[in-house]
ZAMARGU-4260 file (C-alpha; in steps of 0.2 Angstrom, whole numbers, plus 5000, padded with zeros to 4 digits):
<rodrens>
0) 5165/5443/4924 | 5183/5437/4924 | 5191/5425/4935 | 5204/5434/4946 | 5211/5418/4953
5) 5209/5400/4946 | 5202/5386/4957 | 5214/5374/4964 | 5206/5360/4954 | 5195/5359/4939
10) 5177/5365/4942 | 5163/5354/4934 | 5146/5362/4934 | 5133/5352/4942 | 5120/5355/4928
15) 5133/5350/4915 | 5136/5334/4925 | 5117/5330/4926 | 5115/5334/4907 | 5130/5322/4903
20) 5119/5307/4909 | 5130/5302/4923 | 5122/5287/4933 | 5131/5291/4950 | 5135/5306/4960
25) 5154/5309/4959 | 5162/5305/4976 | 5168/5323/4978 | 5149/5328/4980 | 5145/5316/4994
30) 5148/5323/5011 | 5156/5312/5025 | 5144/5306/5038 | 5152/5318/5050 | 5148/5333/5039
35) 5129/5328/5036 | 5115/5334/5047 | 5109/5322/5060 | 5091/5318/5059 | 5091/5316/5078
40) 5096/5335/5079 | 5081/5340/5070 | 5069/5327/5078 | 5073/5334/5095 | 5073/5352/5092
45) 5060/5365/5089 | 5062/5371/5071 | 5053/5388/5071 | 5062/5397/5057 | 5062/5416/5061
50) 5049/5426/5052 | 5052/5444/5052 | 5039/5457/5047 | 5047/5471/5038 | 5032/5483/5039
55) 5040/5493/5053 | 5056/5495/5044 | 5048/5510/5035 | 5040/5518/5050 | 5043/5535/5056
60) 5046/5528/5073 | 5064/5525/5076 | 5061/5512/5090 | 5050/5501/5078 | 5064/5502/5064
65) 5077/5498/5077 | 5067/5483/5084 | 5066/5476/5066 | 5084/5479/5063 | 5088/5469/5079
70) 5077/5455/5074 | 5086/5453/5058 | 5103/5454/5066 | 5098/5441/5079 | 5091/5429/5065
75) 5107/5431/5056 | 5117/5427/5071 | 5107/5412/5078 | 5100/5405/5062 | 5110/5411/5047
80) 5093/5415/5038 | 5075/5420/5040 | 5059/5423/5031 | 5052/5440/5028 | 5034/5446/5026
85) 5027/5463/5022 | 5042/5467/5012 | 5032/5476/4998 | 5039/5466/4983 | 5024/5462/4972
90) 5021/5443/4968 | 5022/5448/4949 | 5040/5455/4952 | 5045/5439/4961 | 5038/5428/4948
95) 5047/5438/4934 | 5063/5437/4944 | 5061/5418/4945 | 5058/5417/4927 | 5074/5427/4923
100) 5084/5415/4934 | 5076/5400/4925 | 5081/5408/4908 | 5099/5410/4914 | 5101/5392/4920
105) 5094/5386/4904 | 5107/5395/4894 | 5121/5384/4886 | 5136/5381/4897 | 5147/5392/4887
110) 5136/5407/4889 | 5134/5404/4908 | 5153/5403/4909 | 5155/5421/4904 | 5149/5425/4921
115) 5160/5412/4930 | 5165/5416/4948 | 5182/5416/4956 | 5188/5410/4973 | 5192/5427/4978
120) 5174/5435/4976 | 5162/5420/4973 | 5151/5433/4964 | 5145/5426/4948 | 5140/5409/4941
125) 5148/5394/4951 | 5147/5377/4957 | 5158/5378/4972 | 5161/5389/4987 | 5178/5388/4995
130) 5195/5387/4987 | 5202/5373/4997 | 5208/5358/4987 | 5199/5341/4990 | 5184/5347/5000
135) 5167/5340/4998 | 5157/5350/4986 | 5138/5355/4987 | 5127/5347/4973 | 5121/5364/4966
140) 5125/5378/4954 | 5122/5396/4959 | 5123/5413/4953 | 5128/5427/4966 | 5126/5444/4958
145) 5138/5457/4962 | 5130/5469/4974 | 5143/5483/4971 | 5137/5484/4953 | 5119/5487/4959
150) 5123/5501/4971 | 5136/5510/4962
</rodrens>
């Protein structure tokens, strides 16, 4: 995976920073108080993350499939995420997938860098979202697979 455009400033991988033995989180990873979630927002709200049953998505009944689709759309709009149940994916497959991710993140940095993302696609191995210079960064590394490679 090649970088189609370079980042506006150097990108340091979070895992590499941790492995280097740093004693303090670099300032660029510390969110301004105005960007942090407020505890009072959560303490006074009802946090019932949407749980969507996918069982009806495979039904012969179009109205049941449409209802499930509407629930997914609503959860995405209102929450940005949701939990699914009855998705049909075995626990063994989920465990094997988690193990593959663990193996990837335990590879040497040079090996992971072969899959580095770019500001244009964000697909691949990365430590930042957003190409704007000087923004606060999240304290995480990630790997976003290219969906187009899975469906072509």
